[in-house]
PyMOL Python script that loads the backbone (N, CA, C, O; Angstrom):
from pymol import cmd

cmd.read_pdbstr("""\
ATOM      1  N   MET A   1      -6.827 -35.568 -20.839  1.00  0.00           N
ATOM      2  CA  MET A   1      -5.607 -34.833 -20.535  1.00  0.00           C
ATOM      3  C   MET A   1      -4.738 -35.684 -19.611  1.00  0.00           C
ATOM      4  O   MET A   1      -5.231 -36.209 -18.613  1.00  0.00           O
ATOM      5  N   GLY A   2      -3.480 -35.823 -19.924  1.00  0.00           N
ATOM      6  CA  GLY A   2      -2.561 -36.640 -19.158  1.00  0.00           C
ATOM      7  C   GLY A   2      -2.027 -35.929 -17.936  1.00  0.00           C
ATOM      8  O   GLY A   2      -2.495 -34.852 -17.565  1.00  0.00           O
ATOM      9  N   SER A   3      -1.046 -36.542 -17.323  1.00  0.00           N
ATOM     10  CA  SER A   3      -0.456 -35.975 -16.120  1.00  0.00           C
ATOM     11  C   SER A   3       0.765 -35.128 -16.448  1.00  0.00           C
ATOM     12  O   SER A   3       1.633 -34.916 -15.601  1.00  0.00           O
ATOM     13  N   GLU A   4       0.825 -34.646 -17.684  1.00  0.00           N
ATOM     14  CA  GLU A   4       1.948 -33.816 -18.105  1.00  0.00           C
ATOM     15  C   GLU A   4       1.900 -32.475 -17.398  1.00  0.00           C
ATOM     16  O   GLU A   4       0.825 -31.918 -17.173  1.00  0.00           O
ATOM     17  N   GLU A   5       3.069 -31.963 -17.051  1.00  0.00           N
ATOM     18  CA  GLU A   5       3.158 -30.665 -16.416  1.00  0.00           C
ATOM     19  C   GLU A   5       3.507 -29.621 -17.456  1.00  0.00           C
ATOM     20  O   GLU A   5       4.315 -29.874 -18.350  1.00  0.00           O
ATOM     21  N   LEU A   6       2.902 -28.454 -17.346  1.00  0.00           N
ATOM     22  CA  LEU A   6       3.249 -27.343 -18.226  1.00  0.00           C
ATOM     23  C   LEU A   6       4.361 -26.535 -17.588  1.00  0.00           C
ATOM     24  O   LEU A   6       4.335 -26.273 -16.385  1.00  0.00           O
ATOM     25  N   PHE A   7       5.322 -26.146 -18.380  1.00  0.00           N
ATOM     26  CA  PHE A   7       6.392 -25.291 -17.908  1.00  0.00           C
ATOM     27  C   PHE A   7       6.297 -23.984 -18.683  1.00  0.00           C
ATOM     28  O   PHE A   7       6.457 -23.952 -19.903  1.00  0.00           O
ATOM     29  N   PHE A   8       6.034 -22.915 -17.952  1.00  0.00           N
ATOM     30  CA  PHE A   8       5.876 -21.621 -18.589  1.00  0.00           C
ATOM     31  C   PHE A   8       7.218 -20.927 -18.733  1.00  0.00           C
ATOM     32  O   PHE A   8       8.106 -21.070 -17.893  1.00  0.00           O
ATOM     33  N   ASN A   9       7.345 -20.174 -19.809  1.00  0.00           N
ATOM     34  CA  ASN A   9       8.566 -19.421 -20.080  1.00  0.00           C
ATOM     35  C   ASN A   9       8.275 -17.947 -19.827  1.00  0.00           C
ATOM     36  O   ASN A   9       7.507 -17.319 -20.556  1.00  0.00           O
ATOM     37  N   TYR A  10       8.892 -17.409 -18.795  1.00  0.00           N
ATOM     38  CA  TYR A  10       8.667 -16.013 -18.409  1.00  0.00           C
ATOM     39  C   TYR A  10       9.806 -15.094 -18.844  1.00  0.00           C
ATOM     40  O   TYR A  10       9.968 -14.011 -18.282  1.00  0.00           O
ATOM     41  N   ASP A  11      10.591 -15.502 -19.828  1.00  0.00           N
ATOM     42  CA  ASP A  11      11.716 -14.686 -20.278  1.00  0.00           C
ATOM     43  C   ASP A  11      11.281 -13.296 -20.745  1.00  0.00           C
ATOM     44  O   ASP A  11      11.936 -12.304 -20.423  1.00  0.00           O
ATOM     45  N   LYS A  12      10.185 -13.214 -21.496  1.00  0.00           N
ATOM     46  CA  LYS A  12       9.708 -11.906 -21.963  1.00  0.00           C
ATOM     47  C   LYS A  12       9.258 -11.042 -20.796  1.00  0.00           C
ATOM     48  O   LYS A  12       9.491  -9.833 -20.783  1.00  0.00           O
ATOM     49  N   LEU A  13       8.618 -11.661 -19.821  1.00  0.00           N
ATOM     50  CA  LEU A  13       8.176 -10.925 -18.642  1.00  0.00           C
ATOM     51  C   LEU A  13       9.368 -10.402 -17.847  1.00  0.00           C
ATOM     52  O   LEU A  13       9.369  -9.249 -17.414  1.00  0.00           O
ATOM     53  N   ILE A  14      10.362 -11.228 -17.657  1.00  0.00           N
ATOM     54  CA  ILE A  14      11.565 -10.805 -16.942  1.00  0.00           C
ATOM     55  C   ILE A  14      12.253  -9.669 -17.693  1.00  0.00           C
ATOM     56  O   ILE A  14      12.706  -8.704 -17.078  1.00  0.00           O
ATOM     57  N   GLY A  15      12.333  -9.778 -19.004  1.00  0.00           N
ATOM     58  CA  GLY A  15      12.927  -8.703 -19.812  1.00  0.00           C
ATOM     59  C   GLY A  15      12.182  -7.392 -19.644  1.00  0.00           C
ATOM     60  O   GLY A  15      12.798  -6.330 -19.555  1.00  0.00           O
ATOM     61  N   ARG A  16      10.853  -7.463 -19.602  1.00  0.00           N
ATOM     62  CA  ARG A  16      10.046  -6.255 -19.443  1.00  0.00           C
ATOM     63  C   ARG A  16      10.240  -5.650 -18.052  1.00  0.00           C
ATOM     64  O   ARG A  16      10.290  -4.430 -17.901  1.00  0.00           O
ATOM     65  N   ILE A  17      10.350  -6.507 -17.041  1.00  0.00           N
ATOM     66  CA  ILE A  17      10.604  -6.028 -15.674  1.00  0.00           C
ATOM     67  C   ILE A  17      11.918  -5.268 -15.614  1.00  0.00           C
ATOM     68  O   ILE A  17      11.986  -4.176 -15.050  1.00  0.00           O
ATOM     69  N   VAL A  18      12.952  -5.841 -16.193  1.00  0.00           N
ATOM     70  CA  VAL A  18      14.272  -5.199 -16.188  1.00  0.00           C
ATOM     71  C   VAL A  18      14.248  -3.909 -17.014  1.00  0.00           C
ATOM     72  O   VAL A  18      14.864  -2.914 -16.631  1.00  0.00           O
ATOM     73  N   GLU A  19      13.541  -3.926 -18.139  1.00  0.00           N
ATOM     74  CA  GLU A  19      13.423  -2.736 -18.984  1.00  0.00           C
ATOM     75  C   GLU A  19      12.764  -1.582 -18.236  1.00  0.00           C
ATOM     76  O   GLU A  19      13.217  -0.442 -18.329  1.00  0.00           O
ATOM     77  N   LYS A  20      11.701  -1.874 -17.499  1.00  0.00           N
ATOM     78  CA  LYS A  20      10.926  -0.817 -16.832  1.00  0.00           C
ATOM     79  C   LYS A  20      11.422  -0.472 -15.431  1.00  0.00           C
ATOM     80  O   LYS A  20      11.301   0.676 -15.004  1.00  0.00           O
ATOM     81  N   PHE A  21      11.982  -1.452 -14.704  1.00  0.00           N
ATOM     82  CA  PHE A  21      12.331  -1.233 -13.300  1.00  0.00           C
ATOM     83  C   PHE A  21      13.802  -1.494 -12.980  1.00  0.00           C
ATOM     84  O   PHE A  21      14.215  -1.376 -11.827  1.00  0.00           O
ATOM     85  N   LYS A  22      14.575  -1.839 -13.970  1.00  0.00           N
ATOM     86  CA  LYS A  22      16.023  -2.091 -13.861  1.00  0.00           C
ATOM     87  C   LYS A  22      16.369  -3.409 -13.162  1.00  0.00           C
ATOM     88  O   LYS A  22      17.258  -4.126 -13.621  1.00  0.00           O
ATOM     89  N   THR A  23      15.685  -3.742 -12.065  1.00  0.00           N
ATOM     90  CA  THR A  23      15.969  -5.003 -11.373  1.00  0.00           C
ATOM     91  C   THR A  23      14.664  -5.650 -10.915  1.00  0.00           C
ATOM     92  O   THR A  23      13.640  -4.981 -10.774  1.00  0.00           O
ATOM     93  N   ARG A  24      14.718  -6.955 -10.688  1.00  0.00           N
ATOM     94  CA  ARG A  24      13.556  -7.662 -10.143  1.00  0.00           C
ATOM     95  C   ARG A  24      13.273  -7.195  -8.720  1.00  0.00           C
ATOM     96  O   ARG A  24      12.122  -7.171  -8.286  1.00  0.00           O
ATOM     97  N   GLU A  25      14.324  -6.825  -7.999  1.00  0.00           N
ATOM     98  CA  GLU A  25      14.167  -6.342  -6.634  1.00  0.00           C
ATOM     99  C   GLU A  25      13.349  -5.048  -6.601  1.00  0.00           C
ATOM    100  O   GLU A  25      12.464  -4.890  -5.760  1.00  0.00           O
ATOM    101  N   ASN A  26      13.650  -4.122  -7.524  1.00  0.00           N
ATOM    102  CA  ASN A  26      12.883  -2.873  -7.604  1.00  0.00           C
ATOM    103  C   ASN A  26      11.417  -3.164  -7.899  1.00  0.00           C
ATOM    104  O   ASN A  26      10.522  -2.553  -7.315  1.00  0.00           O
ATOM    105  N   PHE A  27      11.185  -4.094  -8.800  1.00  0.00           N
ATOM    106  CA  PHE A  27       9.813  -4.432  -9.168  1.00  0.00           C
ATOM    107  C   PHE A  27       9.088  -5.110  -8.011  1.00  0.00           C
ATOM    108  O   PHE A  27       7.921  -4.813  -7.757  1.00  0.00           O
ATOM    109  N   ALA A  28       9.756  -6.008  -7.315  1.00  0.00           N
ATOM    110  CA  ALA A  28       9.141  -6.688  -6.171  1.00  0.00           C
ATOM    111  C   ALA A  28       8.677  -5.671  -5.136  1.00  0.00           C
ATOM    112  O   ALA A  28       7.590  -5.804  -4.573  1.00  0.00           O
ATOM    113  N   THR A  29       9.491  -4.666  -4.889  1.00  0.00           N
ATOM    114  CA  THR A  29       9.112  -3.609  -3.955  1.00  0.00           C
ATOM    115  C   THR A  29       7.865  -2.884  -4.442  1.00  0.00           C
ATOM    116  O   THR A  29       6.961  -2.603  -3.655  1.00  0.00           O
ATOM    117  N   LYS A  30       7.814  -2.583  -5.718  1.00  0.00           N
ATOM    118  CA  LYS A  30       6.680  -1.849  -6.296  1.00  0.00           C
ATOM    119  C   LYS A  30       5.377  -2.643  -6.202  1.00  0.00           C
ATOM    120  O   LYS A  30       4.317  -2.056  -5.986  1.00  0.00           O
ATOM    121  N   VAL A  31       5.437  -3.963  -6.359  1.00  0.00           N
ATOM    122  CA  VAL A  31       4.221  -4.785  -6.304  1.00  0.00           C
ATOM    123  C   VAL A  31       3.960  -5.335  -4.900  1.00  0.00           C
ATOM    124  O   VAL A  31       3.069  -6.163  -4.710  1.00  0.00           O
ATOM    125  N   HIS A  32       4.738  -4.872  -3.921  1.00  0.00           N
ATOM    126  CA  HIS A  32       4.571  -5.298  -2.523  1.00  0.00           C
ATOM    127  C   HIS A  32       4.637  -6.818  -2.389  1.00  0.00           C
ATOM    128  O   HIS A  32       3.777  -7.454  -1.780  1.00  0.00           O
ATOM    129  N   MET A  33       5.699  -7.376  -2.987  1.00  0.00           N
ATOM    130  CA  MET A  33       5.896  -8.822  -2.980  1.00  0.00           C
ATOM    131  C   MET A  33       7.331  -9.079  -2.525  1.00  0.00           C
ATOM    132  O   MET A  33       8.240  -8.331  -2.886  1.00  0.00           O
ATOM    133  N   SER A  34       7.535 -10.113  -1.750  1.00  0.00           N
ATOM    134  CA  SER A  34       8.907 -10.415  -1.345  1.00  0.00           C
ATOM    135  C   SER A  34       9.706 -10.863  -2.570  1.00  0.00           C
ATOM    136  O   SER A  34       9.151 -11.390  -3.534  1.00  0.00           O
ATOM    137  N   ILE A  35      10.989 -10.645  -2.510  1.00  0.00           N
ATOM    138  CA  ILE A  35      11.847 -11.037  -3.629  1.00  0.00           C
ATOM    139  C   ILE A  35      11.796 -12.559  -3.838  1.00  0.00           C
ATOM    140  O   ILE A  35      11.681 -13.000  -4.982  1.00  0.00           O
ATOM    141  N   PRO A  36      11.878 -13.375  -2.776  1.00  0.00           N
ATOM    142  CA  PRO A  36      11.776 -14.820  -3.004  1.00  0.00           C
ATOM    143  C   PRO A  36      10.453 -15.236  -3.658  1.00  0.00           C
ATOM    144  O   PRO A  36      10.437 -16.136  -4.497  1.00  0.00           O
ATOM    145  N   THR A  37       9.356 -14.592  -3.283  1.00  0.00           N
ATOM    146  CA  THR A  37       8.070 -14.925  -3.901  1.00  0.00           C
ATOM    147  C   THR A  37       8.080 -14.586  -5.381  1.00  0.00           C
ATOM    148  O   THR A  37       7.639 -15.385  -6.206  1.00  0.00           O
ATOM    149  N   LEU A  38       8.581 -13.404  -5.721  1.00  0.00           N
ATOM    150  CA  LEU A  38       8.654 -13.017  -7.128  1.00  0.00           C
ATOM    151  C   LEU A  38       9.533 -13.983  -7.905  1.00  0.00           C
ATOM    152  O   LEU A  38       9.162 -14.415  -8.996  1.00  0.00           O
ATOM    153  N   ILE A  39      10.678 -14.322  -7.364  1.00  0.00           N
ATOM    154  CA  ILE A  39      11.596 -15.242  -8.033  1.00  0.00           C
ATOM    155  C   ILE A  39      10.930 -16.608  -8.235  1.00  0.00           C
ATOM    156  O   ILE A  39      11.072 -17.215  -9.297  1.00  0.00           O
ATOM    157  N   ASN A  40      10.212 -17.087  -7.231  1.00  0.00           N
ATOM    158  CA  ASN A  40       9.516 -18.373  -7.358  1.00  0.00           C
ATOM    159  C   ASN A  40       8.443 -18.330  -8.439  1.00  0.00           C
ATOM    160  O   ASN A  40       8.241 -19.314  -9.150  1.00  0.00           O
ATOM    161  N   LYS A  41       7.758 -17.209  -8.569  1.00  0.00           N
ATOM    162  CA  LYS A  41       6.745 -17.069  -9.616  1.00  0.00           C
ATOM    163  C   LYS A  41       7.407 -17.016 -10.996  1.00  0.00           C
ATOM    164  O   LYS A  41       6.934 -17.651 -11.938  1.00  0.00           O
ATOM    165  N   LEU A  42       8.489 -16.266 -11.111  1.00  0.00           N
ATOM    166  CA  LEU A  42       9.172 -16.127 -12.396  1.00  0.00           C
ATOM    167  C   LEU A  42       9.902 -17.404 -12.816  1.00  0.00           C
ATOM    168  O   LEU A  42      10.218 -17.588 -13.992  1.00  0.00           O
ATOM    169  N   SER A  43      10.162 -18.273 -11.860  1.00  0.00           N
ATOM    170  CA  SER A  43      10.809 -19.546 -12.203  1.00  0.00           C
ATOM    171  C   SER A  43       9.788 -20.667 -12.379  1.00  0.00           C
ATOM    172  O   SER A  43      10.158 -21.806 -12.666  1.00  0.00           O
ATOM    173  N   GLY A  44       8.497 -20.345 -12.206  1.00  0.00           N
ATOM    174  CA  GLY A  44       7.452 -21.326 -12.413  1.00  0.00           C
ATOM    175  C   GLY A  44       7.185 -22.236 -11.224  1.00  0.00           C
ATOM    176  O   GLY A  44       6.406 -23.182 -11.339  1.00  0.00           O
ATOM    177  N   LYS A  45       7.812 -21.969 -10.093  1.00  0.00           N
ATOM    178  CA  LYS A  45       7.601 -22.796  -8.902  1.00  0.00           C
ATOM    179  C   LYS A  45       6.278 -22.474  -8.222  1.00  0.00           C
ATOM    180  O   LYS A  45       5.685 -23.333  -7.571  1.00  0.00           O
ATOM    181  N   VAL A  46       5.817 -21.240  -8.372  1.00  0.00           N
ATOM    182  CA  VAL A  46       4.559 -20.788  -7.779  1.00  0.00           C
ATOM    183  C   VAL A  46       3.749 -20.120  -8.882  1.00  0.00           C
ATOM    184  O   VAL A  46       4.278 -19.316  -9.649  1.00  0.00           O
ATOM    185  N   ASP A  47       2.468 -20.457  -8.957  1.00  0.00           N
ATOM    186  CA  ASP A  47       1.601 -19.884  -9.994  1.00  0.00           C
ATOM    187  C   ASP A  47       1.242 -18.430  -9.696  1.00  0.00           C
ATOM    188  O   ASP A  47       1.170 -18.008  -8.542  1.00  0.00           O
ATOM    189  N   PHE A  48       1.022 -17.689 -10.763  1.00  0.00           N
ATOM    190  CA  PHE A  48       0.515 -16.324 -10.651  1.00  0.00           C
ATOM    191  C   PHE A  48      -0.979 -16.365 -10.392  1.00  0.00           C
ATOM    192  O   PHE A  48      -1.677 -17.229 -10.923  1.00  0.00           O
ATOM    193  N   ARG A  49      -1.479 -15.442  -9.582  1.00  0.00           N
ATOM    194  CA  ARG A  49      -2.916 -15.261  -9.406  1.00  0.00           C
ATOM    195  C   ARG A  49      -3.388 -14.234 -10.433  1.00  0.00           C
ATOM    196  O   ARG A  49      -2.606 -13.404 -10.897  1.00  0.00           O
ATOM    197  N   SER A  50      -4.648 -14.297 -10.775  1.00  0.00           N
ATOM    198  CA  SER A  50      -5.206 -13.377 -11.783  1.00  0.00           C
ATOM    199  C   SER A  50      -4.964 -11.925 -11.419  1.00  0.00           C
ATOM    200  O   SER A  50      -4.567 -11.133 -12.273  1.00  0.00           O
ATOM    201  N   LYS A  51      -5.196 -11.562 -10.169  1.00  0.00           N
ATOM    202  CA  LYS A  51      -5.006 -10.169  -9.734  1.00  0.00           C
ATOM    203  C   LYS A  51      -3.554  -9.730  -9.912  1.00  0.00           C
ATOM    204  O   LYS A  51      -3.286  -8.580 -10.260  1.00  0.00           O
ATOM    205  N   GLU A  52      -2.626 -10.646  -9.674  1.00  0.00           N
ATOM    206  CA  GLU A  52      -1.208 -10.323  -9.848  1.00  0.00           C
ATOM    207  C   GLU A  52      -0.897 -10.060 -11.319  1.00  0.00           C
ATOM    208  O   GLU A  52      -0.164  -9.128 -11.649  1.00  0.00           O
ATOM    209  N   ILE A  53      -1.450 -10.874 -12.186  1.00  0.00           N
ATOM    210  CA  ILE A  53      -1.212 -10.701 -13.621  1.00  0.00           C
ATOM    211  C   ILE A  53      -1.692  -9.323 -14.066  1.00  0.00           C
ATOM    212  O   ILE A  53      -0.981  -8.622 -14.786  1.00  0.00           O
ATOM    213  N   PHE A  54      -2.889  -8.933 -13.644  1.00  0.00           N
ATOM    214  CA  PHE A  54      -3.417  -7.629 -14.040  1.00  0.00           C
ATOM    215  C   PHE A  54      -2.602  -6.488 -13.442  1.00  0.00           C
ATOM    216  O   PHE A  54      -2.394  -5.472 -14.106  1.00  0.00           O
ATOM    217  N   LYS A  55      -2.141  -6.630 -12.220  1.00  0.00           N
ATOM    218  CA  LYS A  55      -1.299  -5.605 -11.592  1.00  0.00           C
ATOM    219  C   LYS A  55       0.038  -5.502 -12.329  1.00  0.00           C
ATOM    220  O   LYS A  55       0.516  -4.399 -12.594  1.00  0.00           O
ATOM    221  N   PHE A  56       0.637  -6.632 -12.657  1.00  0.00           N
ATOM    222  CA  PHE A  56       1.896  -6.628 -13.396  1.00  0.00           C
ATOM    223  C   PHE A  56       1.710  -5.931 -14.740  1.00  0.00           C
ATOM    224  O   PHE A  56       2.543  -5.120 -15.144  1.00  0.00           O
ATOM    225  N   CYS A  57       0.617  -6.249 -15.430  1.00  0.00           N
ATOM    226  CA  CYS A  57       0.360  -5.641 -16.736  1.00  0.00           C
ATOM    227  C   CYS A  57       0.224  -4.128 -16.617  1.00  0.00           C
ATOM    228  O   CYS A  57       0.730  -3.381 -17.455  1.00  0.00           O
ATOM    229  N   GLU A  58      -0.455  -3.692 -15.584  1.00  0.00           N
ATOM    230  CA  GLU A  58      -0.619  -2.251 -15.367  1.00  0.00           C
ATOM    231  C   GLU A  58       0.735  -1.574 -15.164  1.00  0.00           C
ATOM    232  O   GLU A  58       1.032  -0.573 -15.816  1.00  0.00           O
ATOM    233  N   LEU A  59       1.544  -2.104 -14.278  1.00  0.00           N
ATOM    234  CA  LEU A  59       2.836  -1.493 -13.962  1.00  0.00           C
ATOM    235  C   LEU A  59       3.847  -1.610 -15.097  1.00  0.00           C
ATOM    236  O   LEU A  59       4.687  -0.730 -15.285  1.00  0.00           O
ATOM    237  N   LEU A  60       3.758  -2.704 -15.853  1.00  0.00           N
ATOM    238  CA  LEU A  60       4.723  -2.939 -16.926  1.00  0.00           C
ATOM    239  C   LEU A  60       4.225  -2.449 -18.284  1.00  0.00           C
ATOM    240  O   LEU A  60       4.882  -2.636 -19.309  1.00  0.00           O
ATOM    241  N   GLU A  61       3.051  -1.817 -18.269  1.00  0.00           N
ATOM    242  CA  GLU A  61       2.452  -1.270 -19.498  1.00  0.00           C
ATOM    243  C   GLU A  61       2.314  -2.352 -20.580  1.00  0.00           C
ATOM    244  O   GLU A  61       2.700  -2.168 -21.734  1.00  0.00           O
ATOM    245  N   ILE A  62       1.756  -3.470 -20.159  1.00  0.00           N
ATOM    246  CA  ILE A  62       1.483  -4.574 -21.082  1.00  0.00           C
ATOM    247  C   ILE A  62       0.006  -4.510 -21.441  1.00  0.00           C
ATOM    248  O   ILE A  62      -0.842  -4.662 -20.562  1.00  0.00           O
ATOM    249  N   PRO A  63      -0.322  -4.290 -22.708  1.00  0.00           N
ATOM    250  CA  PRO A  63      -1.736  -4.279 -23.110  1.00  0.00           C
ATOM    251  C   PRO A  63      -2.384  -5.638 -22.820  1.00  0.00           C
ATOM    252  O   PRO A  63      -1.754  -6.683 -22.982  1.00  0.00           O
ATOM    253  N   LEU A  64      -3.626  -5.608 -22.398  1.00  0.00           N
ATOM    254  CA  LEU A  64      -4.314  -6.850 -22.036  1.00  0.00           C
ATOM    255  C   LEU A  64      -4.331  -7.858 -23.172  1.00  0.00           C
ATOM    256  O   LEU A  64      -4.298  -9.064 -22.928  1.00  0.00           O
ATOM    257  N   GLU A  65      -4.382  -7.383 -24.408  1.00  0.00           N
ATOM    258  CA  GLU A  65      -4.397  -8.327 -25.533  1.00  0.00           C
ATOM    259  C   GLU A  65      -3.036  -9.002 -25.753  1.00  0.00           C
ATOM    260  O   GLU A  65      -2.919  -9.904 -26.582  1.00  0.00           O
ATOM    261  N   GLU A  66      -2.019  -8.569 -25.019  1.00  0.00           N
ATOM    262  CA  GLU A  66      -0.684  -9.181 -25.129  1.00  0.00           C
ATOM    263  C   GLU A  66      -0.309 -10.023 -23.918  1.00  0.00           C
ATOM    264  O   GLU A  66       0.823 -10.497 -23.824  1.00  0.00           O
ATOM    265  N   ILE A  67      -1.244 -10.215 -22.987  1.00  0.00           N
ATOM    266  CA  ILE A  67      -0.954 -10.985 -21.776  1.00  0.00           C
ATOM    267  C   ILE A  67      -0.345 -12.345 -22.102  1.00  0.00           C
ATOM    268  O   ILE A  67       0.613 -12.769 -21.455  1.00  0.00           O
ATOM    269  N   HIS A  68      -0.892 -13.019 -23.091  1.00  0.00           N
ATOM    270  CA  HIS A  68      -0.416 -14.373 -23.402  1.00  0.00           C
ATOM    271  C   HIS A  68       1.051 -14.410 -23.802  1.00  0.00           C
ATOM    272  O   HIS A  68       1.712 -15.426 -23.590  1.00  0.00           O
ATOM    273  N   TYR A  69       1.576 -13.340 -24.370  1.00  0.00           N
ATOM    274  CA  TYR A  69       2.994 -13.312 -24.746  1.00  0.00           C
ATOM    275  C   TYR A  69       3.908 -13.301 -23.521  1.00  0.00           C
ATOM    276  O   TYR A  69       5.040 -13.781 -23.580  1.00  0.00           O
ATOM    277  N   PHE A  70       3.418 -12.761 -22.432  1.00  0.00           N
ATOM    278  CA  PHE A  70       4.233 -12.593 -21.239  1.00  0.00           C
ATOM    279  C   PHE A  70       3.963 -13.638 -20.159  1.00  0.00           C
ATOM    280  O   PHE A  70       4.852 -13.962 -19.372  1.00  0.00           O
ATOM    281  N   PHE A  71       2.741 -14.164 -20.120  1.00  0.00           N
ATOM    282  CA  PHE A  71       2.372 -15.060 -19.023  1.00  0.00           C
ATOM    283  C   PHE A  71       2.028 -16.479 -19.443  1.00  0.00           C
ATOM    284  O   PHE A  71       2.014 -17.371 -18.595  1.00  0.00           O
ATOM    285  N   TYR A  72       1.753 -16.720 -20.706  1.00  0.00           N
ATOM    286  CA  TYR A  72       1.276 -18.046 -21.099  1.00  0.00           C
ATOM    287  C   TYR A  72       2.112 -18.718 -22.169  1.00  0.00           C
ATOM    288  O   TYR A  72       1.633 -19.640 -22.828  1.00  0.00           O
ATOM    289  N   GLN A  73       3.333 -18.289 -22.359  1.00  0.00           N
ATOM    290  CA  GLN A  73       4.240 -18.955 -23.297  1.00  0.00           C
ATOM    291  C   GLN A  73       4.810 -20.185 -22.614  1.00  0.00           C
ATOM    292  O   GLN A  73       5.364 -20.089 -21.519  1.00  0.00           O
ATOM    293  N   THR A  74       4.680 -21.318 -23.242  1.00  0.00           N
ATOM    294  CA  THR A  74       5.214 -22.547 -22.658  1.00  0.00           C
ATOM    295  C   THR A  74       6.525 -22.926 -23.337  1.00  0.00           C
ATOM    296  O   THR A  74       6.809 -22.519 -24.463  1.00  0.00           O
ATOM    297  N   THR A  75       7.294 -23.700 -22.631  1.00  0.00           N
ATOM    298  CA  THR A  75       8.571 -24.157 -23.190  1.00  0.00           C
ATOM    299  C   THR A  75       8.433 -25.553 -23.743  1.00  0.00           C
ATOM    300  O   THR A  75       9.401 -26.112 -24.257  1.00  0.00           O
TER     301      THR A  75
END
""", "prot")
cmd.dss("prot")
cmd.show_as("cartoon", "prot")
cmd.util.cbc("prot")
cmd.orient("prot")
């Protein structure tokens, strides 16, 4: 494996956040995360932790078998 960096595409996740919570700010409050932290995660600057992924799926009603569509799509 080379030194290539993966860039994840969170567009579907952002769309789901807006669909369910209207704004990223509303969602950040719900997950007890600062807005800058959420923005950094959604822009790929900071990685998601496993617990965060499962919490997001619960709140956004994402079935576990669809996690890869929202969290592991690369550009």
